[in-house]
py3Dmol code that shows the C-alpha trace and the ligand (Angstrom):
import py3Dmol

protein = """\
ATOM      1  CA  LYS A   1     -25.412 -72.093 -54.563  1.00  0.00           C
ATOM      2  CA  ARG A   2     -28.690 -70.500 -53.930  1.00  0.00           C
ATOM      3  CA  VAL A   3     -31.774 -72.748 -53.245  1.00  0.00           C
ATOM      4  CA  VAL A   4     -35.465 -71.604 -52.852  1.00  0.00           C
ATOM      5  CA  VAL A   5     -38.158 -74.152 -51.556  1.00  0.00           C
ATOM      6  CA  LEU A   6     -41.975 -73.953 -52.701  1.00  0.00           C
ATOM      7  CA  ILE A   7     -44.298 -75.275 -50.200  1.00  0.00           C
ATOM      8  CA  SER A   8     -48.038 -75.268 -49.367  1.00  0.00           C
ATOM      9  CA  GLY A   9     -48.269 -76.914 -45.969  1.00  0.00           C
ATOM     10  CA  ARG A  10     -46.505 -78.864 -43.214  1.00  0.00           C
ATOM     11  CA  GLY A  11     -43.077 -78.579 -44.904  1.00  0.00           C
ATOM     12  CA  SER A  12     -41.299 -81.463 -43.542  1.00  0.00           C
ATOM     13  CA  ASN A  13     -39.372 -82.065 -46.708  1.00  0.00           C
ATOM     14  CA  MET A  14     -38.429 -78.338 -46.580  1.00  0.00           C
ATOM     15  CA  GLN A  15     -37.138 -78.990 -43.092  1.00  0.00           C
ATOM     16  CA  ALA A  16     -35.161 -81.916 -44.097  1.00  0.00           C
ATOM     17  CA  LEU A  17     -33.440 -79.653 -46.685  1.00  0.00           C
ATOM     18  CA  ILE A  18     -32.825 -76.987 -44.220  1.00  0.00           C
ATOM     19  CA  ALA A  19     -31.287 -79.458 -41.882  1.00  0.00           C
ATOM     20  CA  ALA A  20     -28.928 -80.773 -44.691  1.00  0.00           C
ATOM     21  CA  THR A  21     -27.992 -77.535 -45.798  1.00  0.00           C
ATOM     22  CA  MET A  22     -26.985 -76.462 -42.449  1.00  0.00           C
ATOM     23  CA  ASP A  23     -23.706 -78.633 -42.781  1.00  0.00           C
ATOM     24  CA  PRO A  24     -21.091 -76.274 -43.970  1.00  0.00           C
ATOM     25  CA  SER A  25     -19.859 -78.993 -46.627  1.00  0.00           C
ATOM     26  CA  PHE A  26     -23.193 -78.933 -48.110  1.00  0.00           C
ATOM     27  CA  PRO A  27     -22.913 -77.260 -51.694  1.00  0.00           C
ATOM     28  CA  GLY A  28     -26.087 -74.906 -51.364  1.00  0.00           C
ATOM     29  CA  GLN A  29     -27.904 -72.790 -48.859  1.00  0.00           C
ATOM     30  CA  ILE A  30     -31.702 -72.308 -48.615  1.00  0.00           C
ATOM     31  CA  VAL A  31     -32.053 -68.490 -49.138  1.00  0.00           C
ATOM     32  CA  GLY A  32     -35.835 -68.461 -49.068  1.00  0.00           C
ATOM     33  CA  VAL A  33     -39.041 -70.408 -48.703  1.00  0.00           C
ATOM     34  CA  ILE A  34     -42.294 -69.318 -50.497  1.00  0.00           C
ATOM     35  CA  ALA A  35     -45.857 -70.626 -49.816  1.00  0.00           C
ATOM     36  CA  ASN A  36     -48.930 -70.045 -51.826  1.00  0.00           C
ATOM     37  CA  LYS A  37     -50.803 -70.354 -48.346  1.00  0.00           C
ATOM     38  CA  PRO A  38     -50.118 -67.699 -45.917  1.00  0.00           C
ATOM     39  CA  ASP A  39     -50.939 -70.134 -42.969  1.00  0.00           C
ATOM     40  CA  ALA A  40     -48.754 -72.976 -44.334  1.00  0.00           C
ATOM     41  CA  PRO A  41     -47.028 -74.333 -41.005  1.00  0.00           C
ATOM     42  CA  GLY A  42     -43.707 -74.736 -42.874  1.00  0.00           C
ATOM     43  CA  LEU A  43     -43.297 -70.912 -43.087  1.00  0.00           C
ATOM     44  CA  GLU A  44     -43.010 -70.715 -39.392  1.00  0.00           C
ATOM     45  CA  THR A  45     -40.414 -73.360 -39.394  1.00  0.00           C
ATOM     46  CA  ALA A  46     -38.386 -71.530 -41.979  1.00  0.00           C
ATOM     47  CA  ARG A  47     -38.606 -68.307 -39.840  1.00  0.00           C
ATOM     48  CA  ARG A  48     -37.248 -70.113 -36.702  1.00  0.00           C
ATOM     49  CA  HIS A  49     -34.173 -70.854 -39.033  1.00  0.00           C
ATOM     50  CA  ASP A  50     -33.966 -67.259 -39.948  1.00  0.00           C
ATOM     51  CA  ILE A  51     -34.763 -68.146 -43.535  1.00  0.00           C
ATOM     52  CA  ALA A  52     -36.802 -65.638 -45.535  1.00  0.00           C
ATOM     53  CA  ALA A  53     -40.479 -66.998 -45.445  1.00  0.00           C
ATOM     54  CA  ILE A  54     -42.549 -65.323 -48.142  1.00  0.00           C
ATOM     55  CA  PRO A  55     -46.283 -66.047 -48.367  1.00  0.00           C
ATOM     56  CA  VAL A  56     -47.682 -65.425 -51.744  1.00  0.00           C
ATOM     57  CA  ASP A  57     -51.417 -65.888 -50.978  1.00  0.00           C
ATOM     58  CA  GLN A  58     -53.308 -67.392 -53.777  1.00  0.00           C
ATOM     59  CA  LYS A  59     -56.471 -66.045 -52.638  1.00  0.00           C
ATOM     60  CA  ALA A  60     -55.144 -62.487 -52.892  1.00  0.00           C
ATOM     61  CA  TYR A  61     -54.980 -62.755 -56.729  1.00  0.00           C
ATOM     62  CA  ASP A  62     -57.727 -62.847 -59.491  1.00  0.00           C
ATOM     63  CA  SER A  63     -56.422 -65.447 -61.713  1.00  0.00           C
ATOM     64  CA  ARG A  64     -53.932 -68.509 -61.471  1.00  0.00           C
ATOM     65  CA  GLU A  65     -51.694 -66.431 -63.869  1.00  0.00           C
ATOM     66  CA  ALA A  66     -51.611 -63.474 -61.807  1.00  0.00           C
ATOM     67  CA  HIS A  67     -50.863 -65.414 -58.470  1.00  0.00           C
ATOM     68  CA  GLU A  68     -48.095 -67.317 -60.582  1.00  0.00           C
ATOM     69  CA  ALA A  69     -46.521 -64.099 -61.704  1.00  0.00           C
ATOM     70  CA  ALA A  70     -46.339 -62.942 -58.312  1.00  0.00           C
ATOM     71  CA  VAL A  71     -44.520 -66.131 -57.180  1.00  0.00           C
ATOM     72  CA  LEU A  72     -42.087 -65.731 -60.104  1.00  0.00           C
ATOM     73  CA  ASP A  73     -41.366 -62.112 -58.832  1.00  0.00           C
ATOM     74  CA  ALA A  74     -40.675 -63.354 -55.352  1.00  0.00           C
ATOM     75  CA  LEU A  75     -38.484 -66.072 -56.851  1.00  0.00           C
ATOM     76  CA  ALA A  76     -36.601 -63.515 -59.112  1.00  0.00           C
ATOM     77  CA  GLU A  77     -35.825 -61.391 -56.142  1.00  0.00           C
ATOM     78  CA  LEU A  78     -34.234 -64.446 -54.260  1.00  0.00           C
ATOM     79  CA  ASP A  79     -32.242 -65.174 -57.389  1.00  0.00           C
ATOM     80  CA  PRO A  80     -32.094 -68.896 -56.879  1.00  0.00           C
ATOM     81  CA  ASP A  81     -29.811 -71.330 -58.797  1.00  0.00           C
ATOM     82  CA  ILE A  82     -32.158 -74.317 -57.842  1.00  0.00           C
ATOM     83  CA  VAL A  83     -35.996 -74.265 -56.981  1.00  0.00           C
ATOM     84  CA  CYS A  84     -37.154 -77.204 -54.972  1.00  0.00           C
ATOM     85  CA  LEU A  85     -40.930 -78.086 -54.897  1.00  0.00           C
ATOM     86  CA  ALA A  86     -41.857 -79.739 -51.628  1.00  0.00           C
ATOM     87  CA  GLY A  87     -45.424 -80.391 -51.147  1.00  0.00           C
ATOM     88  CA  TYR A  88     -46.289 -77.362 -53.440  1.00  0.00           C
ATOM     89  CA  MET A  89     -49.753 -78.030 -54.594  1.00  0.00           C
ATOM     90  CA  ARG A  90     -50.086 -75.921 -57.553  1.00  0.00           C
ATOM     91  CA  LEU A  91     -49.454 -76.863 -60.993  1.00  0.00           C
ATOM     92  CA  LEU A  92     -47.029 -74.582 -62.755  1.00  0.00           C
ATOM     93  CA  SER A  93     -47.396 -73.016 -66.133  1.00  0.00           C
ATOM     94  CA  ALA A  94     -45.143 -73.689 -69.106  1.00  0.00           C
ATOM     95  CA  THR A  95     -43.736 -70.344 -68.723  1.00  0.00           C
ATOM     96  CA  PHE A  96     -42.712 -71.103 -65.158  1.00  0.00           C
ATOM     97  CA  VAL A  97     -41.334 -74.429 -65.842  1.00  0.00           C
ATOM     98  CA  GLN A  98     -39.185 -72.958 -68.998  1.00  0.00           C
ATOM     99  CA  ARG A  99     -37.871 -70.158 -66.946  1.00  0.00           C
ATOM    100  CA  TYR A 100     -36.152 -72.616 -64.418  1.00  0.00           C
ATOM    101  CA  ALA A 101     -35.764 -75.563 -66.969  1.00  0.00           C
ATOM    102  CA  GLY A 102     -33.245 -78.053 -65.495  1.00  0.00           C
ATOM    103  CA  ARG A 103     -33.059 -76.079 -62.117  1.00  0.00           C
ATOM    104  CA  LEU A 104     -36.655 -76.936 -60.842  1.00  0.00           C
ATOM    105  CA  ILE A 105     -37.017 -80.127 -58.973  1.00  0.00           C
ATOM    106  CA  ASN A 106     -39.934 -81.960 -56.993  1.00  0.00           C
ATOM    107  CA  ILE A 107     -40.298 -84.828 -54.682  1.00  0.00           C
ATOM    108  CA  HIS A 108     -43.215 -87.231 -55.374  1.00  0.00           C
ATOM    109  CA  PRO A 109     -44.395 -89.901 -53.001  1.00  0.00           C
ATOM    110  CA  SER A 110     -44.287 -92.952 -55.549  1.00  0.00           C
ATOM    111  CA  LEU A 111     -41.947 -94.762 -57.644  1.00  0.00           C
ATOM    112  CA  LEU A 112     -42.725 -92.743 -60.805  1.00  0.00           C
ATOM    113  CA  PRO A 113     -43.609 -93.552 -63.541  1.00  0.00           C
ATOM    114  CA  LEU A 114     -46.072 -95.492 -61.270  1.00  0.00           C
ATOM    115  CA  PHE A 115     -48.902 -93.479 -59.604  1.00  0.00           C
ATOM    116  CA  PRO A 116     -48.410 -89.814 -60.687  1.00  0.00           C
ATOM    117  CA  GLY A 117     -50.906 -87.528 -59.102  1.00  0.00           C
ATOM    118  CA  LEU A 118     -52.519 -87.893 -55.641  1.00  0.00           C
ATOM    119  CA  GLU A 119     -53.510 -90.696 -52.991  1.00  0.00           C
ATOM    120  CA  THR A 120     -50.203 -92.465 -54.101  1.00  0.00           C
ATOM    121  CA  HIS A 121     -50.180 -94.701 -51.031  1.00  0.00           C
ATOM    122  CA  GLU A 122     -53.845 -95.760 -51.396  1.00  0.00           C
ATOM    123  CA  ARG A 123     -53.084 -96.564 -54.956  1.00  0.00           C
ATOM    124  CA  ALA A 124     -49.943 -98.588 -54.251  1.00  0.00           C
ATOM    125  CA  LEU A 125     -51.736-100.673 -51.582  1.00  0.00           C
ATOM    126  CA  ALA A 126     -54.648-101.236 -53.927  1.00  0.00           C
ATOM    127  CA  ALA A 127     -52.359-102.427 -56.643  1.00  0.00           C
ATOM    128  CA  GLY A 128     -51.009-105.026 -54.286  1.00  0.00           C
ATOM    129  CA  MET A 129     -47.335-103.308 -54.518  1.00  0.00           C
ATOM    130  CA  ARG A 130     -44.872-105.213 -52.244  1.00  0.00           C
ATOM    131  CA  ILE A 131     -42.570-102.012 -52.503  1.00  0.00           C
ATOM    132  CA  HIS A 132     -43.407 -98.458 -52.574  1.00  0.00           C
ATOM    133  CA  GLY A 133     -41.045 -95.390 -52.757  1.00  0.00           C
ATOM    134  CA  CYS A 134     -40.484 -91.967 -53.469  1.00  0.00           C
ATOM    135  CA  THR A 135     -38.960 -90.057 -56.520  1.00  0.00           C
ATOM    136  CA  VAL A 136     -37.133 -86.680 -56.776  1.00  0.00           C
ATOM    137  CA  HIS A 137     -37.293 -85.543 -60.544  1.00  0.00           C
ATOM    138  CA  PHE A 138     -36.795 -82.388 -62.709  1.00  0.00           C
ATOM    139  CA  VAL A 139     -39.994 -80.630 -63.269  1.00  0.00           C
ATOM    140  CA  THR A 140     -41.499 -80.484 -66.894  1.00  0.00           C
ATOM    141  CA  GLU A 141     -44.570 -79.183 -68.335  1.00  0.00           C
ATOM    142  CA  ARG A 142     -46.393 -82.574 -67.830  1.00  0.00           C
ATOM    143  CA  MET A 143     -47.180 -83.350 -63.967  1.00  0.00           C
ATOM    144  CA  ASP A 144     -44.888 -85.873 -62.226  1.00  0.00           C
ATOM    145  CA  GLU A 145     -43.376 -86.886 -65.454  1.00  0.00           C
ATOM    146  CA  GLY A 146     -39.935 -85.136 -65.614  1.00  0.00           C
ATOM    147  CA  PRO A 147     -36.664 -87.003 -65.763  1.00  0.00           C
ATOM    148  CA  ILE A 148     -35.891 -88.876 -62.527  1.00  0.00           C
ATOM    149  CA  ILE A 149     -32.875 -87.809 -60.362  1.00  0.00           C
ATOM    150  CA  ALA A 150     -33.027 -90.247 -57.658  1.00  0.00           C
ATOM    151  CA  GLN A 151     -35.470 -92.826 -55.996  1.00  0.00           C
ATOM    152  CA  ALA A 152     -35.810 -94.512 -52.721  1.00  0.00           C
ATOM    153  CA  ALA A 153     -37.930 -97.791 -52.158  1.00  0.00           C
ATOM    154  CA  ILE A 154     -39.453 -99.161 -49.050  1.00  0.00           C
ATOM    155  CA  ALA A 155     -40.904-102.422 -48.292  1.00  0.00           C
ATOM    156  CA  VAL A 156     -44.827-102.715 -47.945  1.00  0.00           C
ATOM    157  CA  GLU A 157     -45.434-104.698 -44.768  1.00  0.00           C
ATOM    158  CA  ALA A 158     -48.441-106.748 -43.881  1.00  0.00           C
ATOM    159  CA  GLY A 159     -51.051-104.552 -42.219  1.00  0.00           C
ATOM    160  CA  ASP A 160     -50.020-101.247 -43.708  1.00  0.00           C
ATOM    161  CA  THR A 161     -52.506 -98.726 -44.202  1.00  0.00           C
ATOM    162  CA  PRO A 162     -52.163 -95.566 -46.316  1.00  0.00           C
ATOM    163  CA  ASP A 163     -51.245 -93.744 -43.076  1.00  0.00           C
ATOM    164  CA  THR A 164     -48.465 -96.160 -41.779  1.00  0.00           C
ATOM    165  CA  LEU A 165     -47.235 -96.329 -45.329  1.00  0.00           C
ATOM    166  CA  SER A 166     -47.038 -92.634 -45.957  1.00  0.00           C
ATOM    167  CA  GLU A 167     -45.380 -91.983 -42.598  1.00  0.00           C
ATOM    168  CA  ARG A 168     -42.559 -94.612 -43.355  1.00  0.00           C
ATOM    169  CA  LEU A 169     -42.134 -93.357 -46.711  1.00  0.00           C
ATOM    170  CA  LEU A 170     -41.786 -89.721 -45.345  1.00  0.00           C
ATOM    171  CA  ARG A 171     -38.889 -90.670 -43.590  1.00  0.00           C
ATOM    172  CA  ALA A 172     -37.134 -92.010 -46.753  1.00  0.00           C
ATOM    173  CA  GLU A 173     -38.265 -88.858 -48.583  1.00  0.00           C
ATOM    174  CA  HIS A 174     -36.294 -86.892 -45.888  1.00  0.00           C
ATOM    175  CA  ARG A 175     -33.215 -88.746 -46.696  1.00  0.00           C
ATOM    176  CA  LEU A 176     -33.701 -88.716 -50.429  1.00  0.00           C
ATOM    177  CA  TYR A 177     -34.458 -85.026 -51.052  1.00  0.00           C
ATOM    178  CA  PRO A 178     -31.151 -83.672 -49.533  1.00  0.00           C
ATOM    179  CA  HIS A 179     -29.260 -86.336 -51.484  1.00  0.00           C
ATOM    180  CA  ALA A 180     -31.000 -85.477 -54.831  1.00  0.00           C
ATOM    181  CA  LEU A 181     -30.314 -81.813 -54.301  1.00  0.00           C
ATOM    182  CA  LYS A 182     -26.659 -82.487 -53.630  1.00  0.00           C
ATOM    183  CA  LEU A 183     -26.520 -84.486 -56.881  1.00  0.00           C
ATOM    184  CA  ILE A 184     -27.818 -81.444 -58.859  1.00  0.00           C
ATOM    185  CA  LEU A 185     -25.752 -78.783 -56.862  1.00  0.00           C
ATOM    186  CA  ASP A 186     -22.545 -80.520 -57.433  1.00  0.00           C
ATOM    187  CA  GLY A 187     -23.144 -81.407 -61.076  1.00  0.00           C
ATOM    188  CA  THR A 188     -23.411 -85.066 -60.745  1.00  0.00           C
ATOM    189  CA  VAL A 189     -26.854 -85.176 -62.298  1.00  0.00           C
ATOM    190  CA  ARG A 190     -28.218 -82.533 -65.018  1.00  0.00           C
ATOM    191  CA  MET A 191     -31.125 -82.372 -67.325  1.00  0.00           C
ATOM    192  CA  THR A 192     -29.908 -82.506 -71.062  1.00  0.00           C
ATOM    193  CA  ASN A 193     -32.403 -82.794 -73.944  1.00  0.00           C
ATOM    194  CA  GLY A 194     -35.171 -83.724 -71.556  1.00  0.00           C
ATOM    195  CA  ARG A 195     -33.228 -86.398 -70.018  1.00  0.00           C
ATOM    196  CA  ALA A 196     -31.496 -86.749 -66.613  1.00  0.00           C
ATOM    197  CA  VAL A 197     -27.877 -87.290 -67.349  1.00  0.00           C
ATOM    198  CA  VAL A 198     -25.416 -88.762 -64.533  1.00  0.00           C
ATOM    199  CA  GLU A 199     -21.864 -87.933 -64.691  1.00  0.00           C
ATOM    200  CA  SER A 200     -20.097 -91.324 -64.574  1.00  0.00           C
ATOM    201  CA  ARG A 201     -17.367 -91.359 -61.980  1.00  0.00           C
ATOM    202  CA  ARG A 202     -14.626 -93.407 -63.801  1.00  0.00           C
TER     203      ARG A 202
END
"""
ligand_1 = """\
14
GRF
C -44.856 -85.187 -49.378
O -45.337 -86.630 -49.265
C -44.129 -85.114 -50.801
O -43.728 -86.184 -51.414
C -45.391 -84.695 -51.549
O -46.194 -83.879 -50.640
C -45.872 -84.079 -49.364
C -45.269 -82.957 -48.539
O -45.223 -83.184 -47.308
N -44.940 -84.061 -52.747
P -44.156 -82.055 -46.551
O -45.020 -80.747 -46.590
O -42.896 -81.850 -47.015
O -44.360 -82.377 -45.086
"""
view = py3Dmol.view(width=600, height=400)
view.addModel(protein, "pdb")
view.setStyle({"model": 0}, {"cartoon": {"style": "trace"}})
view.addModel(ligand_1, "xyz")
view.setStyle({"model": 1}, {"stick": {}})
view.zoomTo()
view.show()
């Protein structure tokens, strides 16, 4: 199956997906990476792996709609089965989300439905959480609210700062995202009537 990753920056989750998909037994391949910023470091990483790395510079378009239409065109060209958002820092329109409904997934650095949005590590610490985590979910029209595919939790340690916490969580993200992608690609989890349904293995 064909997988495209959308990024805005560093692309470490994208890199974890690339690494996982290089295993011949993995049920999908990354056929392209699209970034809304031409200087996203992840683009270079993708190129090093001989993956089509396509900048669609948001500054080159007059409106959010025009930029998104260009992203949709680039995506159509790559003809993905699954689209993975990995640190893609732009909200997607209803049109976009509906076009890829059930085939569009995102990783978010909190245990959703706790802490949607930004600064999740700061907020987990401020709330006195003893665990923190990450979530891979289907993308729906409401930000960070789609049905949950997979989650991983880590312990909050004494002395943790947002930086130490995010660094430790990032390692969990890198394990979780390939795992969750595999669940989608092999049909173990799918979105039906707005819910994530897990195939029972009896
Ligand atoms: C990750 O923390 C991810 O959970 C969030 O944005 C960050 C992206 O990091 N959505 P990277 O670009 O994958 O390194």
